[in-house]
C-alpha positions in Angstrom: 16.4 0.7 38.5 19.5 2.1 41.0 21.0 5.3 41.7 24.4 6.2 40.2 26.8 8.6 41.8 23.5 10.1 43.1 21.7 10.7 40.1 19.0 8.6 38.2 19.7 6.4 35.4 17.9 8.6 32.8 20.0 9.5 29.4 19.6 13.1 28.6 17.5 14.3 25.9 14.1 12.7 24.3 14.1 10.4 21.4 11.7 12.7 19.3 9.8 11.1 16.6 11.1 11.7 12.9 8.8 13.7 10.8 8.1 11.1 8.3 8.8 7.5 8.0 11.8 6.8 5.7 10.5 3.4 3.8 7.3 4.9 3.2 8.9 7.9 1.8 11.3 5.8 -0.5 8.4 3.7 -1.7 6.3 6.9 -2.4 9.0 8.5 -4.2 9.5 5.2 -6.6 5.5 5.2 -7.4 5.5 9.1 -7.9 8.7 8.6 -10.2 6.8 6.1 -12.3 3.7 8.3 -12.7 5.9 11.2 -13.6 7.4 8.9 -16.5 3.8 7.9 -17.7 2.4 11.3 -17.8 5.5 12.5 -19.9 4.9 9.8 -22.7 1.2 10.2 -22.1 0.9 12.7 -25.1 2.3 10.2 -27.6 -1.0 8.1 -27.0 -3.6 9.1 -29.9 -7.2 9.5 -29.6 -9.7 9.0 -27.0 -7.9 5.9 -25.7 -5.4 8.4 -24.0 -8.0 9.1 -21.1 -8.6 5.4 -20.5 -4.8 4.4 -20.5 -4.1 7.1 -18.0 -7.0 6.1 -15.7 -5.6 2.5 -16.0 -2.0 3.7 -15.0 -3.2 6.0 -12.0 -5.1 3.0 -10.5 -2.6 0.4 -11.0 0.2 2.6 -9.4 -2.2 3.3 -6.5 -3.0 -0.2 -5.6 0.3 -1.3 -5.8 1.7 1.9 -3.8 -1.0 1.0 -1.0 -0.1 -2.6 -0.9 3.4 -2.1 -0.6 3.4 0.8 1.8 0.9 -0.5 4.4 3.4 -3.4 5.4 5.7 -0.8 7.2 3.1 1.4 8.5 2.5 1.6 12.1 -1.1 2.8 12.4 -3.3 0.0 12.0 -4.5 0.2 15.4 -4.1 3.5 17.3 -5.0 5.0 20.6 -4.5 8.2 22.5 -5.1 9.5 26.0 -4.3 12.7 28.1 -3.5 12.0 31.9 -1.4 13.1 34.7 1.0 10.6 35.5 4.3 10.0 37.0 7.1 10.5 34.8 10.5 9.1 36.3 11.3 6.4 38.9 12.1 7.0 42.3 10.2 10.6 41.7 7.1 12.0 43.0 6.6 14.4 40.1 3.6 14.0 37.9 3.2 15.4 34.5 0.4 16.3 32.0 1.2 14.1 28.7 -0.5 12.9 25.9 0.5 9.1 25.4 -0.2 7.4 22.1 -0.1 3.9 21.2 0.5 2.8 17.5 0.5 -1.0 16.5 1.5 -2.0 13.1 2.5 -5.5 11.3 6.3 -5.3 12.8 5.9 -3.8 16.2 4.5 -1.1 18.4 5.0 2.5 18.8 4.7 4.5 21.8 4.8 8.3 22.0 4.8 10.6 24.9 4.3 14.4 24.3 3.8 16.6 27.6 1.2 19.7 27.5 3.5 21.6 27.3 6.4 19.7 26.0 8.5 21.5 28.5 7.9 20.4 32.1 10.0 19.3 35.0 13.1 21.1 33.5 13.0 18.4 30.5 11.7 18.1 27.1 8.8 15.7 26.9 8.6 14.3 23.6 9.2 10.6 23.1 8.5 8.2 20.4 9.9 4.7 21.1 9.4 1.7 18.8 9.3 -1.8 19.9 9.8 -4.5 17.1 8.4 -8.1 17.0 9.3 -9.1 13.2 10.9 -12.2 12.3 14.5 -11.0 12.9 13.5 -8.8 16.3 13.3 -9.7 19.7 10.5 -7.9 21.7 11.8 -8.5 25.2 15.0 -7.7 24.2 14.0 -4.3 22.7 12.0 -3.9 26.2 15.1 -4.7 27.9 17.0 -2.0 26.3 14.2 0.7 27.4 14.8 -0.4 30.7 18.4 0.3 30.7 18.2 3.2 28.8 15.5 5.0 31.6 12.4 5.3 29.5 9.7 7.4 31.1 7.2 5.5 33.2 4.3 5.9 30.7 6.4 4.6 27.9 7.3 1.4 30.0 4.1 0.8 31.3 2.7 0.2 27.9 5.0 -1.7 26.5 5.3 -4.3 29.3 1.9 -4.9 28.6 3.0 -6.4 25.0 6.0 -8.5 26.7 5.8 -12.3 26.4 5.9 -12.6 30.4 2.6 -10.4 30.7 -0.5 -11.9 31.3 -2.6 -9.8 28.9 -1.4 -12.1 26.1 -1.3 -8.8 23.9 2.0 -9.7 22.7 1.0 -13.2 21.1 -2.2 -11.7 19.6 -1.3 -8.9 17.7 2.3 -10.3 16.6 0.5 -13.5 15.2 -2.3 -11.4 13.5 0.6 -9.0 12.0 2.5 -12.1 10.7 -0.1 -13.4 9.0 -1.8 -10.4 7.7 1.8 -9.2 6.2 2.1 -12.6 4.4 -1.4 -12.3 2.9 -0.4 -8.5 1.7 2.8 -9.8 0.0 0.7 -12.4 -1.4 -1.6 -9.7 -2.9 1.1 -7.5 -4.2 2.3 -10.7 -6.3 -1.1 -11.1 -7.5 -1.4 -7.2 -8.3 2.0 -7.8 -10.4 0.4 -10.9 -12.5 -2.9 -8.9 -13.2 -0.6 -6.1 -14.6 1.0 -8.7 -16.7 -2.2 -10.3 -18.0 -3.8 -6.7 -18.8 -0.6 -5.8 -21.0 -0.6 -9.0 -22.9 -4.0 -8.6 -23.2 -5.6 -11.4 -21.4 -8.4 -9.4 -19.8 -10.7 -12.1 -18.1 -7.9 -13.6 -16.3 -6.6 -10.0 -15.4 -10.2 -9.8 -13.8 -9.8 -13.2 -12.0 -6.2 -11.8 -10.5 -7.6 -8.6 -9.5 -10.6 -10.3 -7.6 -7.9 -12.6 -6.0 -5.8 -9.3 -5.1 -8.9 -8.1 -3.4 -9.6 -11.1 -1.3 -6.3 -11.3 0.0 -6.3 -7.7 1.0 -9.7 -8.3 2.7 -8.7 -11.5 4.4 -5.6 -9.7 5.6 -8.0 -7.3 7.7 -9.5 -10.2 9.6 -6.4 -11.1 11.4 -6.2 -7.6 13.2 -10.3 -7.5 13.5 -10.2 -10.6 15.7 -6.7 -9.4 17.6 -8.6 -5.8 18.3 -11.9 -7.5 19.3 -10.2 -10.2 21.8 -10.8 -9.4 25.5 -7.4 -8.1 27.2 -5.8 -6.1 29.8 -7.1 -2.6 30.0 -4.3 0.3 30.0 -5.3 2.6 32.5 -3.8 6.2 33.6 -5.5 6.9 36.8 -9.1 7.3 35.8 -8.5 7.6 32.2 -8.1 4.4 29.9 -6.2 4.2 26.6 -8.8 3.1 24.3 -7.7 2.2 20.7 -9.3 2.0 17.5 -8.6 0.9 14.0 -6.2 3.2 12.4 -5.5 5.0 8.9 -3.7 1.7 7.4 -6.5 -0.7 8.3 -9.3 1.9 6.4 -7.0 2.3 3.7 -6.7 -1.4 3.2 -10.3 -1.9 3.0 -10.8 0.8 0.8 -8.3 -0.5 -1.6 -9.5 -4.1 -1.3 -13.1 -2.8 -2.3 -12.0 -0.8 -5.2 -10.0 -3.9 -6.4 -13.2 -6.0 -5.8 -15.3 -3.5 -7.8 -12.9 -3.2 -10.6 -12.2 -7.4 -10.9 -16.2 -7.4 -11.1 -16.4 -5.1 -13.7 -14.0 -6.6 -16.1 -15.7 -10.0 -15.8 -19.0 -8.6 -16.4 -18.1 -6.5 -19.2 -16.1 -9.3 -21.0 -19.2 -11.3 -20.8 -21.7 -9.1 -21.3 -20.3 -6.1 -23.7 -16.7 -7.3 -24.9 -16.4 -4.6 -27.2 -16.6 -1.9 -25.0 -14.1 -3.5 -22.7 -11.9 -3.8 -25.5 -12.3 0.0 -26.3 -11.5 0.9 -22.8 -8.0 -1.0 -23.2 -7.5 0.5 -26.3 -8.5 -2.7 -28.4 -11.4 -1.4 -30.4 -12.0 -0.6 -34.1 -9.1 2.1 -34.0 -6.4 -0.5 -33.8 -8.2 -2.7 -36.5 -8.4 0.1 -38.8 -4.9 0.7 -38.3 -3.6 -2.7 -38.7 -5.9 -3.3 -42.2 -4.6 0.3 -43.4 -1.1 -1.3 -43.1 -2.0 -4.2 -45.0 -3.7 -2.5 -48.0 -0.4 -0.1 -48.2 1.7 -3.3 -49.2 -0.4 -4.4 -52.0 0.2 -3.3 -55.5 -1.6 -0.4 -57.3 -4.7 -0.9 -59.0 -4.2 -0.5 -62.7 -5.7 2.6 -64.6 -8.6 2.4 -67.0 -6.0 2.4 -70.1 -4.2 -0.4 -68.9 -7.2 -2.3 -68.7 -8.3 -1.7 -72.0 -4.8 -2.5 -73.3 -4.9 -5.9 -71.6 -8.3 -6.7 -72.7 -7.2 -6.3 -76.6 -7.2 -9.6 -78.3 -4.1 -11.6 -79.3 -4.6 -11.5 -83.0 -4.7 -7.5 -83.0 -1.9 -7.1 -81.0 0.5 -9.0 -83.2 -0.9 -7.5 -86.6 -0.1 -4.1 -84.7 3.3 -5.1 -83.9 4.2 -6.8 -87.6 3.3 -3.3 -89.3 
């Protein structure tokens, strides 16, 4: 960097972190609206099947919301370190700050928060996102960060993920993120198909699609598992290294995949061992058959009374004599 009119080329103010991700908020609000709608119509369902119906709705919406939300989260791999580090180029001033690294499917988030926040006459609270999606250029985003004059800790961590870096972290995490995102989109499609099959109802094939959804979700975890456990360059701030570990999105995907696996196996086992109980869970038991039987009987003609039967049993000759007299 160069000086400009005797001042450092740093833009004023910090790019502070937003309280929440807007994409995550939109997806959550949509699924919560669907859940509220189903709760409103819940009193219209009769009998004991109301509880099973509500549980099916909650589980189905939870799985769909998780599969769709984790596409846009940025905490598959996370790490924090507290260190005394230089804050700006061409300056010997040191600041004590928390440096965070958050890796998602579509990019990297790097945070810098001072301890305390106000140091060296500035507010140190940064959150920068460097994307590597199909329509994003990571090196271009890194170049824009250099032009803005981002703090040294952020540029140091971001430089580890550039294509020119010898660490190969960009290639490892970018490829892993792309393949994991692809398998999760496939899992979302199989989840939709399972919902359709259960509503038709074709219970056995719905269980098979749940198993496929679980397999795709668990398979997506392998990409980030291999990327994280591959040897790479350390991120060091003096004596303090920045160590990363699996984040909330990784464990949430694992838990949801295991849930789909158990549900799919449960449907398949019940369908072969006790199909009547499975039909009862999906409100296809005896109650529905009784309702259909009662509906059919209502369209039959009424049974004749005993007096009408006696009249019908009178011989034809006697009936003619009665009419003649």
